[in-house]
Each structure stands twice: as C-alpha cells, then as structure tokens.
C-alpha positions in Angstrom: -6.9 25.0 -1.1 -4.4 22.3 -1.9 -2.3 22.3 -5.0 -1.5 18.8 -6.3 2.2 18.1 -6.1 2.5 16.9 -9.7 0.2 19.3 -11.4 -1.2 22.8 -11.1 -4.7 21.5 -10.1 -6.1 23.3 -7.1 -8.6 21.3 -4.9 -11.2 22.6 -2.5 -10.9 21.3 1.1 -14.0 19.1 0.4 -11.9 17.2 -2.0 -9.1 16.4 0.5 -9.2 13.1 2.4 -12.5 12.2 0.8 -11.3 8.7 -0.2 -11.3 9.8 -3.8 -8.0 10.4 -5.5 -8.1 13.7 -7.4 -4.4 14.4 -7.8 -2.5 12.1 -10.2 0.0 11.2 -7.5 -2.7 10.8 -4.8 -1.3 13.6 -2.7 -4.8 14.8 -1.8 -5.2 11.5 0.2 -1.8 11.5 2.0 -1.6 11.9 5.8 -5.3 11.8 6.3 -4.8 10.1 9.7 -3.4 13.4 11.0 -6.7 15.2 10.6 -8.6 16.1 13.8 -11.3 13.5 14.6 -14.5 15.1 15.8 -16.7 13.4 18.3 -20.4 13.5 17.2 -23.3 13.6 19.6 -25.7 10.7 19.8 -28.2 12.7 17.7 -25.7 13.4 15.0 -24.5 11.5 11.9 -20.7 11.3 11.4 -19.8 11.8 7.8 -16.9 9.8 6.4 -14.7 12.9 6.5 -15.4 13.4 10.3 -18.0 16.2 9.9 -21.0 15.9 12.2 -24.5 16.8 10.9 -27.9 16.5 12.7 -29.4 13.0 12.2 -32.5 14.5 10.6 -30.3 15.6 7.7 -29.1 12.0 7.1 -30.7 10.6 3.8 -33.1 13.6 3.5 -32.3 14.7 0.0 -30.0 13.2 -2.6 -30.0 16.5 -4.4 -28.8 18.4 -1.4 -26.1 16.6 0.6 -25.3 18.0 4.0 -21.9 16.4 4.5 -19.1 18.1 2.5 -18.0 14.7 1.2 -21.6 13.8 0.3 -21.6 10.6 2.4 -25.0 11.4 4.0 -26.9 10.7 0.8 -27.1 7.5 -1.3 -25.6 7.7 -4.7 
C-alpha cells in the first residue's frame, strides 16, 4: 500500500502508476519509469501497467477485467 504524501489516503498497488492521479499531489504517479518492465510472450497481452495476461482474456468481459489496471477491457 502507498500512503499519499499530502493526505492519509492509502492506495492499493493497482492504483499506483495506472495513469490516473489518485493523490492530490500526484505522488501515486511519480517515478513510474523505475518500475520493472515485464516482457510478454507472443500469445500474451501487455496491460498498460506492464502486467501480462493470456491473449484469450483480452476483451473477453467488460464486467471482469483481467489486468489490474483494467486496460484489457473497453470502457
């Protein structure tokens, strides 16, 4: 969990570096370039947060996203 620098708000790891500012000061989006970048296999989809999921899970159910950042399902 990450505590925002300017408030007592605690964020889940899924809310860190997800390209959505949750902390008032944006600290949940700082230094995202330092995160480890995963290499996905040819049969995997790379989520915006770097997570890899099987390609068959890409756009399979908007009610049940497989990427922690929900980028595998249309909004």
